[in-house]
Backbone bond lengths (Angstrom), bond angles and torsions (degrees), N, CA, C in turn:
res aa  C-N    CA-C-N  psi(-1)  N-CA   C-N-CA  omega(-1)  CA-C   N-CA-C  phi
1 M - - - 1.439 - - 1.539 107.71 -
2 P 1.325 117.64 133.45 1.471 120.64 178.44 1.534 112.16 -65.40
3 L 1.297 115.51 148.46 1.462 122.74 -178.96 1.526 112.38 -56.03
4 V 1.325 118.16 -31.25 1.468 121.15 -175.75 1.527 113.29 -62.70
5 F 1.335 118.95 -14.59 1.457 121.37 -179.89 1.521 113.12 -83.95
6 L 1.333 118.71 -9.57 1.463 120.58 176.00 1.518 109.74 -78.61
7 K 1.322 115.25 149.09 1.459 121.80 178.18 1.529 109.59 -105.01
8 A 1.316 116.28 166.12 1.465 121.70 179.72 1.521 110.21 -54.10
9 G 1.328 116.27 133.31 1.451 122.98 179.38 1.518 114.02 93.24
10 E 1.322 117.84 -15.57 1.462 120.79 -179.95 1.522 110.82 -84.58
11 T 1.322 115.43 154.60 1.459 120.70 178.67 1.520 109.53 -122.60
12 G 1.309 114.44 159.37 1.455 120.98 177.29 1.516 109.52 -155.89
13 R 1.320 115.66 168.38 1.462 121.95 178.50 1.522 108.03 -119.42
14 V 1.314 116.81 131.77 1.465 121.67 -178.74 1.524 109.36 -63.93
15 S 1.340 115.36 127.31 1.466 120.39 177.61 1.525 111.66 -110.35
16 R 1.343 116.24 -23.83 1.463 119.58 -178.99 1.517 109.70 -162.00
17 I 1.335 115.65 146.39 1.456 122.42 173.41 1.520 107.01 -117.23
18 G 1.323 116.85 124.39 1.460 121.47 -179.51 1.519 111.18 -104.74
19 G 1.319 115.35 -176.53 1.458 121.22 178.04 1.513 112.24 100.85
20 C 1.320 114.70 -179.09 1.465 120.25 179.41 1.534 109.61 -73.15
21 D 1.313 115.85 170.43 1.469 120.56 -177.14 1.521 112.79 -57.57
22 D 1.340 117.28 -38.50 1.470 119.92 179.86 1.527 111.45 -64.38
23 V 1.319 117.09 -40.63 1.467 121.26 179.19 1.523 109.86 -66.28
24 K 1.322 117.16 -45.68 1.465 120.88 178.99 1.518 111.49 -60.23
25 R 1.326 116.70 -42.32 1.464 120.98 179.80 1.532 110.43 -65.63
26 H 1.328 117.16 -43.96 1.465 121.17 -179.74 1.531 110.98 -62.00
27 L 1.331 116.90 -46.93 1.464 120.15 179.36 1.524 111.02 -65.10
28 G 1.325 116.97 -38.26 1.467 120.46 176.77 1.514 111.79 -62.70
29 D 1.336 116.83 -40.19 1.467 120.99 177.83 1.526 111.57 -63.25
30 L 1.341 116.69 -29.87 1.461 121.14 179.15 1.527 112.39 -80.83
31 G 1.339 117.30 -10.97 1.461 121.07 178.67 1.515 114.18 110.86
32 F 1.319 117.49 0.06 1.459 121.27 179.14 1.521 109.04 -84.82
33 V 1.321 115.71 88.66 1.461 122.54 179.70 1.530 107.90 -123.92
34 V 1.323 116.37 156.64 1.459 120.82 179.89 1.526 109.59 -56.03
35 G 1.324 116.28 129.37 1.459 122.37 -179.47 1.519 114.12 97.37
36 A 1.331 118.40 -11.58 1.469 121.16 -179.69 1.529 110.04 -73.53
37 D 1.330 116.18 137.81 1.459 121.38 176.01 1.523 109.44 -86.19
38 I 1.337 115.50 137.70 1.462 122.10 -178.01 1.516 108.66 -127.10
39 T 1.329 116.50 135.04 1.464 122.42 173.59 1.519 108.08 -117.72
40 I 1.318 116.78 131.68 1.458 121.27 178.08 1.525 108.14 -82.96
41 I 1.310 116.25 120.58 1.465 121.89 178.30 1.527 109.39 -84.61
42 S 1.335 116.71 -49.55 1.463 121.17 175.98 1.522 109.10 -154.49
43 S 1.319 114.02 158.24 1.455 120.91 -179.84 1.515 108.16 -144.06
44 D 1.339 116.70 129.80 1.458 121.38 -179.28 1.521 108.52 -142.66
45 A 1.306 116.37 114.53 1.471 123.02 178.44 1.525 111.73 55.01
46 G 1.349 116.61 36.64 1.460 121.08 177.99 1.511 114.32 91.54
47 N 1.325 117.92 -25.44 1.460 120.86 176.60 1.521 108.27 -78.77
48 M 1.344 116.16 143.19 1.458 119.43 -171.26 1.512 112.57 -133.87
49 I 1.320 114.63 152.95 1.461 121.97 165.20 1.514 104.94 -114.44
50 V 1.330 115.93 124.32 1.462 120.80 -175.51 1.518 110.10 -126.19
51 D 1.332 114.81 157.11 1.456 121.68 173.34 1.519 106.66 -108.35
52 V 1.314 116.05 119.53 1.459 121.57 176.60 1.518 107.73 -134.37
53 K 1.320 116.00 124.64 1.462 122.80 -179.61 1.530 112.60 53.10
54 G 1.338 116.34 39.01 1.454 121.15 176.51 1.514 115.66 80.81
55 S 1.320 118.14 4.41 1.465 122.32 178.46 1.515 109.99 -116.87
56 R 1.319 115.95 141.63 1.461 121.06 175.17 1.520 108.82 -94.32
57 L 1.325 114.67 128.77 1.459 120.99 -178.16 1.519 109.90 -131.50
58 A 1.325 116.29 148.27 1.460 122.03 174.91 1.525 108.60 -99.63
59 L 1.321 115.45 136.51 1.458 121.81 178.46 1.518 109.74 -128.45
60 T 1.324 115.66 139.13 1.455 119.34 171.16 1.522 108.17 -76.88
61 E 1.308 116.44 162.82 1.458 120.59 179.28 1.527 110.80 -60.14
62 S 1.316 117.86 -40.22 1.466 120.12 -178.17 1.527 111.50 -64.31
63 M 1.325 118.59 -37.62 1.469 120.80 177.32 1.525 110.64 -72.14
64 A 1.332 117.42 -39.01 1.462 120.98 -179.26 1.527 111.30 -65.11
65 R 1.315 117.94 -28.44 1.464 121.05 179.61 1.532 112.16 -68.93
66 H 1.323 118.25 -18.52 1.463 122.11 177.80 1.531 112.15 -80.33
67 I 1.328 117.16 -11.37 1.465 121.10 -176.39 1.528 108.63 -103.47
68 S 1.320 116.22 119.97 1.469 121.47 178.04 1.518 109.73 -104.02
69 I 1.337 114.30 140.93 1.464 119.82 179.01 1.524 109.87 -119.19
């Protein structure tokens, strides 16, 4: 299930990262790796603020769709 389906306060664990190699590398550099726990801080119109590995990050809906939980 894509990350965008989680609501604020919910958590999930990354099971897969999709997209081209550049997208996968960029998300990996941000901490989105298989097995990482993610908590949704807020979500508005698909754009999200998430907590991953103790850091809060903003993701656009298009980037969040590449992350499966």
